[in-house]
PyMOL Python script that loads the backbone (N, CA, C, O; Angstrom):
from pymol import cmd

cmd.read_pdbstr("""\
ATOM      1  N   MET A   1       9.869  11.560   5.064  1.00  0.00           N
ATOM      2  CA  MET A   1       8.829  10.670   5.510  1.00  0.00           C
ATOM      3  C   MET A   1       8.274   9.937   4.297  1.00  0.00           C
ATOM      4  O   MET A   1       8.211  10.487   3.198  1.00  0.00           O
ATOM      5  N   ALA A   2       7.874   8.695   4.510  1.00  0.00           N
ATOM      6  CA  ALA A   2       7.300   7.892   3.436  1.00  0.00           C
ATOM      7  C   ALA A   2       6.192   7.015   3.996  1.00  0.00           C
ATOM      8  O   ALA A   2       6.117   6.760   5.198  1.00  0.00           O
ATOM      9  N   TYR A   3       5.345   6.569   3.100  1.00  0.00           N
ATOM     10  CA  TYR A   3       4.216   5.729   3.488  1.00  0.00           C
ATOM     11  C   TYR A   3       4.212   4.467   2.640  1.00  0.00           C
ATOM     12  O   TYR A   3       4.310   4.520   1.414  1.00  0.00           O
ATOM     13  N   LEU A   4       4.099   3.346   3.313  1.00  0.00           N
ATOM     14  CA  LEU A   4       3.992   2.048   2.654  1.00  0.00           C
ATOM     15  C   LEU A   4       2.525   1.661   2.686  1.00  0.00           C
ATOM     16  O   LEU A   4       1.909   1.623   3.751  1.00  0.00           O
ATOM     17  N   ILE A   5       1.974   1.377   1.534  1.00  0.00           N
ATOM     18  CA  ILE A   5       0.558   1.057   1.412  1.00  0.00           C
ATOM     19  C   ILE A   5       0.435  -0.388   0.939  1.00  0.00           C
ATOM     20  O   ILE A   5       1.015  -0.775  -0.075  1.00  0.00           O
ATOM     21  N   HIS A   6      -0.326  -1.170   1.685  1.00  0.00           N
ATOM     22  CA  HIS A   6      -0.676  -2.519   1.240  1.00  0.00           C
ATOM     23  C   HIS A   6      -2.166  -2.513   0.948  1.00  0.00           C
ATOM     24  O   HIS A   6      -2.938  -1.873   1.662  1.00  0.00           O
ATOM     25  N   TYR A   7      -2.576  -3.222  -0.097  1.00  0.00           N
ATOM     26  CA  TYR A   7      -3.999  -3.321  -0.401  1.00  0.00           C
ATOM     27  C   TYR A   7      -4.291  -4.688  -0.981  1.00  0.00           C
ATOM     28  O   TYR A   7      -3.405  -5.373  -1.493  1.00  0.00           O
ATOM     29  N   GLY A   8      -5.555  -5.067  -0.887  1.00  0.00           N
ATOM     30  CA  GLY A   8      -5.941  -6.409  -1.304  1.00  0.00           C
ATOM     31  C   GLY A   8      -6.926  -6.406  -2.448  1.00  0.00           C
ATOM     32  O   GLY A   8      -7.293  -5.365  -2.992  1.00  0.00           O
ATOM     33  N   ASP A   9      -7.338  -7.602  -2.788  1.00  0.00           N
ATOM     34  CA  ASP A   9      -8.355  -7.759  -3.825  1.00  0.00           C
ATOM     35  C   ASP A   9      -9.679  -7.183  -3.327  1.00  0.00           C
ATOM     36  O   ASP A   9      -9.862  -6.959  -2.130  1.00  0.00           O
ATOM     37  N   ALA A  10     -10.576  -6.954  -4.239  1.00  0.00           N
ATOM     38  CA  ALA A  10     -11.877  -6.382  -3.899  1.00  0.00           C
ATOM     39  C   ALA A  10     -12.594  -7.235  -2.866  1.00  0.00           C
ATOM     40  O   ALA A  10     -12.635  -8.462  -2.957  1.00  0.00           O
ATOM     41  N   ASN A  11     -13.161  -6.541  -1.877  1.00  0.00           N
ATOM     42  CA  ASN A  11     -14.036  -7.133  -0.863  1.00  0.00           C
ATOM     43  C   ASN A  11     -13.353  -8.129   0.067  1.00  0.00           C
ATOM     44  O   ASN A  11     -14.039  -8.912   0.724  1.00  0.00           O
ATOM     45  N   THR A  12     -12.026  -8.127   0.143  1.00  0.00           N
ATOM     46  CA  THR A  12     -11.346  -8.979   1.120  1.00  0.00           C
ATOM     47  C   THR A  12     -11.345  -8.257   2.464  1.00  0.00           C
ATOM     48  O   THR A  12     -11.413  -7.029   2.512  1.00  0.00           O
ATOM     49  N   THR A  13     -11.268  -9.017   3.553  1.00  0.00           N
ATOM     50  CA  THR A  13     -11.312  -8.409   4.880  1.00  0.00           C
ATOM     51  C   THR A  13     -10.125  -8.793   5.758  1.00  0.00           C
ATOM     52  O   THR A  13      -9.932  -8.196   6.818  1.00  0.00           O
ATOM     53  N   ASP A  14      -9.340  -9.757   5.350  1.00  0.00           N
ATOM     54  CA  ASP A  14      -8.192 -10.197   6.148  1.00  0.00           C
ATOM     55  C   ASP A  14      -6.953  -9.405   5.741  1.00  0.00           C
ATOM     56  O   ASP A  14      -6.563  -9.442   4.574  1.00  0.00           O
ATOM     57  N   PRO A  15      -6.318  -8.683   6.685  1.00  0.00           N
ATOM     58  CA  PRO A  15      -5.116  -7.910   6.346  1.00  0.00           C
ATOM     59  C   PRO A  15      -4.002  -8.765   5.735  1.00  0.00           C
ATOM     60  O   PRO A  15      -3.173  -8.255   4.981  1.00  0.00           O
ATOM     61  N   HIS A  16      -3.979 -10.044   6.050  1.00  0.00           N
ATOM     62  CA  HIS A  16      -2.954 -10.936   5.486  1.00  0.00           C
ATOM     63  C   HIS A  16      -3.151 -11.160   3.994  1.00  0.00           C
ATOM     64  O   HIS A  16      -2.248 -11.645   3.312  1.00  0.00           O
ATOM     65  N   ASP A  17      -4.325 -10.811   3.484  1.00  0.00           N
ATOM     66  CA  ASP A  17      -4.610 -10.945   2.055  1.00  0.00           C
ATOM     67  C   ASP A  17      -4.250  -9.687   1.266  1.00  0.00           C
ATOM     68  O   ASP A  17      -4.477  -9.630   0.057  1.00  0.00           O
ATOM     69  N   ALA A  18      -3.695  -8.686   1.936  1.00  0.00           N
ATOM     70  CA  ALA A  18      -3.297  -7.442   1.262  1.00  0.00           C
ATOM     71  C   ALA A  18      -1.956  -7.680   0.575  1.00  0.00           C
ATOM     72  O   ALA A  18      -0.898  -7.377   1.127  1.00  0.00           O
ATOM     73  N   LYS A  19      -2.017  -8.221  -0.630  1.00  0.00           N
ATOM     74  CA  LYS A  19      -0.815  -8.694  -1.312  1.00  0.00           C
ATOM     75  C   LYS A  19      -0.187  -7.687  -2.269  1.00  0.00           C
ATOM     76  O   LYS A  19       0.878  -7.950  -2.827  1.00  0.00           O
ATOM     77  N   TYR A  20      -0.828  -6.544  -2.467  1.00  0.00           N
ATOM     78  CA  TYR A  20      -0.288  -5.529  -3.365  1.00  0.00           C
ATOM     79  C   TYR A  20       0.342  -4.407  -2.540  1.00  0.00           C
ATOM     80  O   TYR A  20      -0.071  -4.158  -1.407  1.00  0.00           O
ATOM     81  N   MET A  21       1.348  -3.728  -3.112  1.00  0.00           N
ATOM     82  CA  MET A  21       2.014  -2.654  -2.393  1.00  0.00           C
ATOM     83  C   MET A  21       2.034  -1.370  -3.200  1.00  0.00           C
ATOM     84  O   MET A  21       2.077  -1.375  -4.430  1.00  0.00           O
ATOM     85  N   GLY A  22       2.003  -0.275  -2.465  1.00  0.00           N
ATOM     86  CA  GLY A  22       2.167   1.048  -3.045  1.00  0.00           C
ATOM     87  C   GLY A  22       3.087   1.858  -2.152  1.00  0.00           C
ATOM     88  O   GLY A  22       3.442   1.424  -1.056  1.00  0.00           O
ATOM     89  N   TYR A  23       3.465   3.018  -2.617  1.00  0.00           N
ATOM     90  CA  TYR A  23       4.434   3.853  -1.907  1.00  0.00           C
ATOM     91  C   TYR A  23       4.133   5.313  -2.179  1.00  0.00           C
ATOM     92  O   TYR A  23       3.756   5.688  -3.289  1.00  0.00           O
ATOM     93  N   SER A  24       4.306   6.138  -1.146  1.00  0.00           N
ATOM     94  CA  SER A  24       4.128   7.577  -1.323  1.00  0.00           C
ATOM     95  C   SER A  24       5.040   8.330  -0.369  1.00  0.00           C
ATOM     96  O   SER A  24       5.299   7.878   0.747  1.00  0.00           O
ATOM     97  N   GLU A  25       5.524   9.480  -0.818  1.00  0.00           N
ATOM     98  CA  GLU A  25       6.310  10.351   0.049  1.00  0.00           C
ATOM     99  C   GLU A  25       5.481  11.567   0.466  1.00  0.00           C
ATOM    100  O   GLU A  25       6.018  12.543   0.989  1.00  0.00           O
ATOM    101  N   THR A  26       4.179  11.500   0.231  1.00  0.00           N
ATOM    102  CA  THR A  26       3.245  12.519   0.688  1.00  0.00           C
ATOM    103  C   THR A  26       2.073  11.807   1.364  1.00  0.00           C
ATOM    104  O   THR A  26       2.011  10.578   1.375  1.00  0.00           O
ATOM    105  N   THR A  27       1.158  12.573   1.919  1.00  0.00           N
ATOM    106  CA  THR A  27      -0.010  11.963   2.558  1.00  0.00           C
ATOM    107  C   THR A  27      -1.098  11.600   1.547  1.00  0.00           C
ATOM    108  O   THR A  27      -2.208  11.232   1.933  1.00  0.00           O
ATOM    109  N   LYS A  28      -0.788  11.700   0.270  1.00  0.00           N
ATOM    110  CA  LYS A  28      -1.737  11.325  -0.781  1.00  0.00           C
ATOM    111  C   LYS A  28      -1.218  10.106  -1.528  1.00  0.00           C
ATOM    112  O   LYS A  28      -0.012   9.949  -1.718  1.00  0.00           O
ATOM    113  N   PHE A  29      -2.133   9.249  -1.948  1.00  0.00           N
ATOM    114  CA  PHE A  29      -1.778   8.073  -2.742  1.00  0.00           C
ATOM    115  C   PHE A  29      -2.862   7.878  -3.784  1.00  0.00           C
ATOM    116  O   PHE A  29      -4.050   7.850  -3.461  1.00  0.00           O
ATOM    117  N   THR A  30      -2.453   7.746  -5.023  1.00  0.00           N
ATOM    118  CA  THR A  30      -3.385   7.497  -6.115  1.00  0.00           C
ATOM    119  C   THR A  30      -3.106   6.115  -6.680  1.00  0.00           C
ATOM    120  O   THR A  30      -1.987   5.812  -7.094  1.00  0.00           O
ATOM    121  N   LEU A  31      -4.117   5.300  -6.690  1.00  0.00           N
ATOM    122  CA  LEU A  31      -3.997   3.966  -7.271  1.00  0.00           C
ATOM    123  C   LEU A  31      -4.281   4.083  -8.763  1.00  0.00           C
ATOM    124  O   LEU A  31      -5.389   4.430  -9.173  1.00  0.00           O
ATOM    125  N   ALA A  32      -3.275   3.793  -9.556  1.00  0.00           N
ATOM    126  CA  ALA A  32      -3.429   3.867 -11.014  1.00  0.00           C
ATOM    127  C   ALA A  32      -4.472   2.855 -11.479  1.00  0.00           C
ATOM    128  O   ALA A  32      -4.617   1.784 -10.889  1.00  0.00           O
ATOM    129  N   ALA A  33      -5.184   3.197 -12.522  1.00  0.00           N
ATOM    130  CA  ALA A  33      -6.205   2.290 -13.059  1.00  0.00           C
ATOM    131  C   ALA A  33      -5.613   0.922 -13.374  1.00  0.00           C
ATOM    132  O   ALA A  33      -6.277  -0.099 -13.197  1.00  0.00           O
ATOM    133  N   SER A  34      -4.372   0.898 -13.838  1.00  0.00           N
ATOM    134  CA  SER A  34      -3.724  -0.378 -14.179  1.00  0.00           C
ATOM    135  C   SER A  34      -3.387  -1.213 -12.942  1.00  0.00           C
ATOM    136  O   SER A  34      -3.105  -2.405 -13.063  1.00  0.00           O
ATOM    137  N   ASP A  35      -3.413  -0.595 -11.742  1.00  0.00           N
ATOM    138  CA  ASP A  35      -3.097  -1.319 -10.510  1.00  0.00           C
ATOM    139  C   ASP A  35      -4.327  -1.755  -9.720  1.00  0.00           C
ATOM    140  O   ASP A  35      -4.199  -2.393  -8.675  1.00  0.00           O
ATOM    141  N   ILE A  36      -5.510  -1.416 -10.212  1.00  0.00           N
ATOM    142  CA  ILE A  36      -6.730  -1.879  -9.550  1.00  0.00           C
ATOM    143  C   ILE A  36      -6.780  -3.396  -9.691  1.00  0.00           C
ATOM    144  O   ILE A  36      -6.584  -3.919 -10.788  1.00  0.00           O
ATOM    145  N   PRO A  37      -7.040  -4.112  -8.594  1.00  0.00           N
ATOM    146  CA  PRO A  37      -7.056  -5.572  -8.675  1.00  0.00           C
ATOM    147  C   PRO A  37      -7.999  -6.099  -9.749  1.00  0.00           C
ATOM    148  O   PRO A  37      -9.102  -5.585  -9.932  1.00  0.00           O
ATOM    149  N   VAL A  38      -7.556  -7.118 -10.446  1.00  0.00           N
ATOM    150  CA  VAL A  38      -8.331  -7.738 -11.515  1.00  0.00           C
ATOM    151  C   VAL A  38      -9.670  -8.218 -10.951  1.00  0.00           C
ATOM    152  O   VAL A  38      -9.724  -8.822  -9.880  1.00  0.00           O
ATOM    153  N   GLY A  39     -10.724  -7.946 -11.672  1.00  0.00           N
ATOM    154  CA  GLY A  39     -12.051  -8.393 -11.273  1.00  0.00           C
ATOM    155  C   GLY A  39     -12.824  -7.393 -10.441  1.00  0.00           C
ATOM    156  O   GLY A  39     -14.023  -7.574 -10.229  1.00  0.00           O
ATOM    157  N   ALA A  40     -12.171  -6.337  -9.961  1.00  0.00           N
ATOM    158  CA  ALA A  40     -12.872  -5.318  -9.179  1.00  0.00           C
ATOM    159  C   ALA A  40     -13.811  -4.539 -10.087  1.00  0.00           C
ATOM    160  O   ALA A  40     -13.442  -4.162 -11.200  1.00  0.00           O
ATOM    161  N   THR A  41     -15.014  -4.304  -9.612  1.00  0.00           N
ATOM    162  CA  THR A  41     -15.994  -3.567 -10.395  1.00  0.00           C
ATOM    163  C   THR A  41     -16.616  -2.458  -9.551  1.00  0.00           C
ATOM    164  O   THR A  41     -16.394  -2.389  -8.342  1.00  0.00           O
ATOM    165  N   THR A  42     -17.380  -1.612 -10.183  1.00  0.00           N
ATOM    166  CA  THR A  42     -18.036  -0.504  -9.504  1.00  0.00           C
ATOM    167  C   THR A  42     -18.817  -1.012  -8.294  1.00  0.00           C
ATOM    168  O   THR A  42     -19.585  -1.969  -8.391  1.00  0.00           O
ATOM    169  N   GLY A  43     -18.609  -0.360  -7.162  1.00  0.00           N
ATOM    170  CA  GLY A  43     -19.293  -0.732  -5.923  1.00  0.00           C
ATOM    171  C   GLY A  43     -18.476  -1.643  -5.025  1.00  0.00           C
ATOM    172  O   GLY A  43     -18.796  -1.783  -3.844  1.00  0.00           O
ATOM    173  N   ASP A  44     -17.422  -2.270  -5.556  1.00  0.00           N
ATOM    174  CA  ASP A  44     -16.555  -3.112  -4.731  1.00  0.00           C
ATOM    175  C   ASP A  44     -15.732  -2.252  -3.779  1.00  0.00           C
ATOM    176  O   ASP A  44     -15.460  -1.085  -4.058  1.00  0.00           O
ATOM    177  N   LYS A  45     -15.338  -2.842  -2.653  1.00  0.00           N
ATOM    178  CA  LYS A  45     -14.487  -2.159  -1.683  1.00  0.00           C
ATOM    179  C   LYS A  45     -13.072  -2.707  -1.768  1.00  0.00           C
ATOM    180  O   LYS A  45     -12.867  -3.921  -1.765  1.00  0.00           O
ATOM    181  N   ILE A  46     -12.096  -1.810  -1.845  1.00  0.00           N
ATOM    182  CA  ILE A  46     -10.685  -2.188  -1.853  1.00  0.00           C
ATOM    183  C   ILE A  46     -10.116  -1.806  -0.481  1.00  0.00           C
ATOM    184  O   ILE A  46     -10.160  -0.633  -0.109  1.00  0.00           O
ATOM    185  N   PRO A  47      -9.583  -2.776   0.281  1.00  0.00           N
ATOM    186  CA  PRO A  47      -9.027  -2.463   1.598  1.00  0.00           C
ATOM    187  C   PRO A  47      -7.582  -1.973   1.476  1.00  0.00           C
ATOM    188  O   PRO A  47      -6.781  -2.551   0.741  1.00  0.00           O
ATOM    189  N   PHE A  48      -7.261  -0.904   2.203  1.00  0.00           N
ATOM    190  CA  PHE A  48      -5.910  -0.349   2.241  1.00  0.00           C
ATOM    191  C   PHE A  48      -5.409  -0.341   3.684  1.00  0.00           C
ATOM    192  O   PHE A  48      -6.170  -0.063   4.611  1.00  0.00           O
ATOM    193  N   TYR A  49      -4.128  -0.647   3.864  1.00  0.00           N
ATOM    194  CA  TYR A  49      -3.470  -0.599   5.167  1.00  0.00           C
ATOM    195  C   TYR A  49      -2.203   0.231   4.978  1.00  0.00           C
ATOM    196  O   TYR A  49      -1.446   0.007   4.034  1.00  0.00           O
ATOM    197  N   ILE A  50      -1.976   1.179   5.866  1.00  0.00           N
ATOM    198  CA  ILE A  50      -0.884   2.140   5.686  1.00  0.00           C
ATOM    199  C   ILE A  50       0.061   2.111   6.877  1.00  0.00           C
ATOM    200  O   ILE A  50      -0.364   1.999   8.027  1.00  0.00           O
ATOM    201  N   GLN A  51       1.352   2.215   6.577  1.00  0.00           N
ATOM    202  CA  GLN A  51       2.388   2.276   7.598  1.00  0.00           C
ATOM    203  C   GLN A  51       3.293   3.461   7.278  1.00  0.00           C
ATOM    204  O   GLN A  51       3.719   3.623   6.135  1.00  0.00           O
ATOM    205  N   ALA A  52       3.590   4.289   8.278  1.00  0.00           N
ATOM    206  CA  ALA A  52       4.435   5.466   8.087  1.00  0.00           C
ATOM    207  C   ALA A  52       5.878   5.164   8.471  1.00  0.00           C
ATOM    208  O   ALA A  52       6.140   4.404   9.404  1.00  0.00           O
ATOM    209  N   TYR A  53       6.807   5.766   7.742  1.00  0.00           N
ATOM    210  CA  TYR A  53       8.242   5.624   8.001  1.00  0.00           C
ATOM    211  C   TYR A  53       8.863   7.013   8.093  1.00  0.00           C
ATOM    212  O   TYR A  53       8.403   7.947   7.435  1.00  0.00           O
ATOM    213  N   ASN A  54       9.901   7.149   8.904  1.00  0.00           N
ATOM    214  CA  ASN A  54      10.599   8.427   9.035  1.00  0.00           C
ATOM    215  C   ASN A  54      11.691   8.610   7.996  1.00  0.00           C
ATOM    216  O   ASN A  54      12.446   9.580   8.059  1.00  0.00           O
ATOM    217  N   VAL A  55      11.787   7.703   7.050  1.00  0.00           N
ATOM    218  CA  VAL A  55      12.789   7.766   5.981  1.00  0.00           C
ATOM    219  C   VAL A  55      12.101   7.473   4.661  1.00  0.00           C
ATOM    220  O   VAL A  55      10.975   6.977   4.639  1.00  0.00           O
ATOM    221  N   VAL A  56      12.770   7.777   3.568  1.00  0.00           N
ATOM    222  CA  VAL A  56      12.261   7.408   2.250  1.00  0.00           C
ATOM    223  C   VAL A  56      12.875   6.066   1.853  1.00  0.00           C
ATOM    224  O   VAL A  56      13.813   5.589   2.492  1.00  0.00           O
ATOM    225  N   ALA A  57      12.351   5.481   0.820  1.00  0.00           N
ATOM    226  CA  ALA A  57      12.832   4.179   0.361  1.00  0.00           C
ATOM    227  C   ALA A  57      14.319   4.242   0.025  1.00  0.00           C
ATOM    228  O   ALA A  57      14.771   5.195  -0.609  1.00  0.00           O
ATOM    229  N   PRO A  58      15.086   3.226   0.448  1.00  0.00           N
ATOM    230  CA  PRO A  58      16.520   3.228   0.181  1.00  0.00           C
ATOM    231  C   PRO A  58      16.887   2.952  -1.272  1.00  0.00           C
ATOM    232  O   PRO A  58      18.012   3.229  -1.686  1.00  0.00           O
ATOM    233  N   SER A  59      15.950   2.408  -2.054  1.00  0.00           N
ATOM    234  CA  SER A  59      16.240   2.132  -3.468  1.00  0.00           C
ATOM    235  C   SER A  59      14.931   1.920  -4.212  1.00  0.00           C
ATOM    236  O   SER A  59      13.852   1.905  -3.618  1.00  0.00           O
ATOM    237  N   GLY A  60      15.053   1.754  -5.542  1.00  0.00           N
ATOM    238  CA  GLY A  60      13.892   1.479  -6.375  1.00  0.00           C
ATOM    239  C   GLY A  60      13.557   2.647  -7.280  1.00  0.00           C
ATOM    240  O   GLY A  60      13.790   3.805  -6.933  1.00  0.00           O
ATOM    241  N   THR A  61      13.009   2.336  -8.441  1.00  0.00           N
ATOM    242  CA  THR A  61      12.629   3.383  -9.377  1.00  0.00           C
ATOM    243  C   THR A  61      11.113   3.497  -9.513  1.00  0.00           C
ATOM    244  O   THR A  61      10.603   4.595  -9.734  1.00  0.00           O
ATOM    245  N   THR A  62      10.393   2.407  -9.388  1.00  0.00           N
ATOM    246  CA  THR A  62       8.929   2.460  -9.440  1.00  0.00           C
ATOM    247  C   THR A  62       8.385   2.482  -8.012  1.00  0.00           C
ATOM    248  O   THR A  62       9.105   2.170  -7.064  1.00  0.00           O
ATOM    249  N   ASN A  63       7.128   2.846  -7.865  1.00  0.00           N
ATOM    250  CA  ASN A  63       6.524   2.850  -6.537  1.00  0.00           C
ATOM    251  C   ASN A  63       6.506   1.460  -5.906  1.00  0.00           C
ATOM    252  O   ASN A  63       6.698   1.330  -4.697  1.00  0.00           O
ATOM    253  N   VAL A  64       6.281   0.434  -6.696  1.00  0.00           N
ATOM    254  CA  VAL A  64       6.280  -0.927  -6.163  1.00  0.00           C
ATOM    255  C   VAL A  64       7.694  -1.317  -5.717  1.00  0.00           C
ATOM    256  O   VAL A  64       7.855  -1.935  -4.665  1.00  0.00           O
ATOM    257  N   GLU A  65       8.706  -0.966  -6.493  1.00  0.00           N
ATOM    258  CA  GLU A  65      10.094  -1.260  -6.092  1.00  0.00           C
ATOM    259  C   GLU A  65      10.468  -0.504  -4.828  1.00  0.00           C
ATOM    260  O   GLU A  65      11.130  -1.058  -3.950  1.00  0.00           O
ATOM    261  N   LYS A  66      10.054   0.749  -4.724  1.00  0.00           N
ATOM    262  CA  LYS A  66      10.341   1.533  -3.523  1.00  0.00           C
ATOM    263  C   LYS A  66       9.625   0.941  -2.318  1.00  0.00           C
ATOM    264  O   LYS A  66      10.205   0.856  -1.235  1.00  0.00           O
ATOM    265  N   ALA A  67       8.364   0.529  -2.492  1.00  0.00           N
ATOM    266  CA  ALA A  67       7.610  -0.086  -1.400  1.00  0.00           C
ATOM    267  C   ALA A  67       8.297  -1.359  -0.933  1.00  0.00           C
ATOM    268  O   ALA A  67       8.439  -1.587   0.269  1.00  0.00           O
ATOM    269  N   ALA A  68       8.723  -2.185  -1.875  1.00  0.00           N
ATOM    270  CA  ALA A  68       9.403  -3.438  -1.516  1.00  0.00           C
ATOM    271  C   ALA A  68      10.724  -3.165  -0.814  1.00  0.00           C
ATOM    272  O   ALA A  68      11.061  -3.853   0.150  1.00  0.00           O
ATOM    273  N   ALA A  69      11.482  -2.172  -1.279  1.00  0.00           N
ATOM    274  CA  ALA A  69      12.764  -1.847  -0.650  1.00  0.00           C
ATOM    275  C   ALA A  69      12.563  -1.365   0.777  1.00  0.00           C
ATOM    276  O   ALA A  69      13.329  -1.734   1.668  1.00  0.00           O
ATOM    277  N   LEU A  70      11.556  -0.554   1.005  1.00  0.00           N
ATOM    278  CA  LEU A  70      11.272  -0.064   2.349  1.00  0.00           C
ATOM    279  C   LEU A  70      10.782  -1.208   3.236  1.00  0.00           C
ATOM    280  O   LEU A  70      11.213  -1.347   4.380  1.00  0.00           O
ATOM    281  N   HIS A  71       9.894  -2.010   2.705  1.00  0.00           N
ATOM    282  CA  HIS A  71       9.340  -3.155   3.443  1.00  0.00           C
ATOM    283  C   HIS A  71      10.427  -4.154   3.839  1.00  0.00           C
ATOM    284  O   HIS A  71      10.402  -4.698   4.943  1.00  0.00           O
ATOM    285  N   ASP A  72      11.374  -4.392   2.943  1.00  0.00           N
ATOM    286  CA  ASP A  72      12.387  -5.433   3.148  1.00  0.00           C
ATOM    287  C   ASP A  72      13.676  -4.942   3.797  1.00  0.00           C
ATOM    288  O   ASP A  72      14.549  -5.750   4.113  1.00  0.00           O
ATOM    289  N   ALA A  73      13.811  -3.632   4.001  1.00  0.00           N
ATOM    290  CA  ALA A  73      15.047  -3.098   4.594  1.00  0.00           C
ATOM    291  C   ALA A  73      15.215  -3.648   6.013  1.00  0.00           C
ATOM    292  O   ALA A  73      14.309  -3.518   6.836  1.00  0.00           O
ATOM    293  N   PRO A  74      16.360  -4.257   6.304  1.00  0.00           N
ATOM    294  CA  PRO A  74      16.528  -4.927   7.598  1.00  0.00           C
ATOM    295  C   PRO A  74      16.613  -3.998   8.805  1.00  0.00           C
ATOM    296  O   PRO A  74      16.264  -4.409   9.911  1.00  0.00           O
ATOM    297  N   ASN A  75      17.058  -2.781   8.630  1.00  0.00           N
ATOM    298  CA  ASN A  75      17.263  -1.898   9.775  1.00  0.00           C
ATOM    299  C   ASN A  75      16.306  -0.714   9.808  1.00  0.00           C
ATOM    300  O   ASN A  75      16.561   0.272  10.499  1.00  0.00           O
ATOM    301  N   ILE A  76      15.212  -0.805   9.068  1.00  0.00           N
ATOM    302  CA  ILE A  76      14.245   0.286   9.018  1.00  0.00           C
ATOM    303  C   ILE A  76      12.902  -0.241   9.520  1.00  0.00           C
ATOM    304  O   ILE A  76      12.403  -1.255   9.032  1.00  0.00           O
ATOM    305  N   THR A  77      12.333   0.444  10.484  1.00  0.00           N
ATOM    306  CA  THR A  77      11.015   0.042  10.969  1.00  0.00           C
ATOM    307  C   THR A  77      10.063   1.220  10.848  1.00  0.00           C
ATOM    308  O   THR A  77      10.460   2.383  10.921  1.00  0.00           O
ATOM    309  N   GLY A  78       8.817   0.887  10.665  1.00  0.00           N
ATOM    310  CA  GLY A  78       7.801   1.912  10.530  1.00  0.00           C
ATOM    311  C   GLY A  78       6.837   1.885  11.696  1.00  0.00           C
ATOM    312  O   GLY A  78       7.034   1.160  12.672  1.00  0.00           O
ATOM    313  N   SER A  79       5.804   2.677  11.581  1.00  0.00           N
ATOM    314  CA  SER A  79       4.769   2.750  12.606  1.00  0.00           C
ATOM    315  C   SER A  79       3.952   1.467  12.605  1.00  0.00           C
ATOM    316  O   SER A  79       4.139   0.588  11.763  1.00  0.00           O
ATOM    317  N   ALA A  80       3.051   1.383  13.559  1.00  0.00           N
ATOM    318  CA  ALA A  80       2.076   0.293  13.530  1.00  0.00           C
ATOM    319  C   ALA A  80       1.214   0.480  12.285  1.00  0.00           C
ATOM    320  O   ALA A  80       1.066   1.599  11.794  1.00  0.00           O
ATOM    321  N   TRP A  81       0.651  -0.596  11.780  1.00  0.00           N
ATOM    322  CA  TRP A  81      -0.230  -0.504  10.616  1.00  0.00           C
ATOM    323  C   TRP A  81      -1.522   0.198  11.001  1.00  0.00           C
ATOM    324  O   TRP A  81      -2.004   0.052  12.125  1.00  0.00           O
ATOM    325  N   SER A  82      -2.071   0.942  10.090  1.00  0.00           N
ATOM    326  CA  SER A  82      -3.365   1.588  10.306  1.00  0.00           C
ATOM    327  C   SER A  82      -4.457   0.538  10.352  1.00  0.00           C
ATOM    328  O   SER A  82      -4.247  -0.610   9.962  1.00  0.00           O
ATOM    329  N   THR A  83      -5.597   0.931  10.821  1.00  0.00           N
ATOM    330  CA  THR A  83      -6.761   0.077  10.651  1.00  0.00           C
ATOM    331  C   THR A  83      -7.157   0.151   9.189  1.00  0.00           C
ATOM    332  O   THR A  83      -6.644   0.995   8.454  1.00  0.00           O
ATOM    333  N   VAL A  84      -8.035  -0.693   8.767  1.00  0.00           N
ATOM    334  CA  VAL A  84      -8.390  -0.737   7.361  1.00  0.00           C
ATOM    335  C   VAL A  84      -9.040   0.577   6.911  1.00  0.00           C
ATOM    336  O   VAL A  84      -9.875   1.156   7.606  1.00  0.00           O
ATOM    337  N   VAL A  85      -8.627   1.017   5.735  1.00  0.00           N
ATOM    338  CA  VAL A  85      -9.246   2.147   5.056  1.00  0.00           C
ATOM    339  C   VAL A  85      -9.821   1.571   3.779  1.00  0.00           C
ATOM    340  O   VAL A  85      -9.073   1.092   2.926  1.00  0.00           O
ATOM    341  N   GLU A  86     -11.120   1.606   3.633  1.00  0.00           N
ATOM    342  CA  GLU A  86     -11.742   1.032   2.440  1.00  0.00           C
ATOM    343  C   GLU A  86     -12.106   2.125   1.445  1.00  0.00           C
ATOM    344  O   GLU A  86     -12.628   3.179   1.808  1.00  0.00           O
ATOM    345  N   VAL A  87     -11.816   1.844   0.191  1.00  0.00           N
ATOM    346  CA  VAL A  87     -12.177   2.737  -0.896  1.00  0.00           C
ATOM    347  C   VAL A  87     -13.206   1.999  -1.743  1.00  0.00           C
ATOM    348  O   VAL A  87     -12.991   0.849  -2.127  1.00  0.00           O
ATOM    349  N   ILE A  88     -14.299   2.645  -2.028  1.00  0.00           N
ATOM    350  CA  ILE A  88     -15.328   2.042  -2.856  1.00  0.00           C
ATOM    351  C   ILE A  88     -15.135   2.517  -4.288  1.00  0.00           C
ATOM    352  O   ILE A  88     -15.049   3.716  -4.557  1.00  0.00           O
ATOM    353  N   LEU A  89     -15.068   1.550  -5.205  1.00  0.00           N
ATOM    354  CA  LEU A  89     -14.911   1.878  -6.630  1.00  0.00           C
ATOM    355  C   LEU A  89     -16.177   2.459  -7.200  1.00  0.00           C
ATOM    356  O   LEU A  89     -16.225   2.791  -8.384  1.00  0.00           O
TER     357      LEU A  89
END
""", "prot")
cmd.dss("prot")
cmd.show_as("cartoon", "prot")
cmd.util.cbc("prot")
cmd.orient("prot")
């Protein structure tokens, strides 16, 4: 099982603006400090949207590459997207 995570810039509310991707093969996901959107500061909200898959990424070495490979795989579909999960910095 794998999870595709999309997230957006601080304080955005439109899911279409979730332009960053993450990947996890567990129910936990840690956003590295280097991946926090530029300009986000303490108190800002980062929106996350999660989709579950019954397979792991078909390729990639980094989490972003794995997320893109899973997202772009033509014959792999995941669950419906979650509602927004906001994390406050």
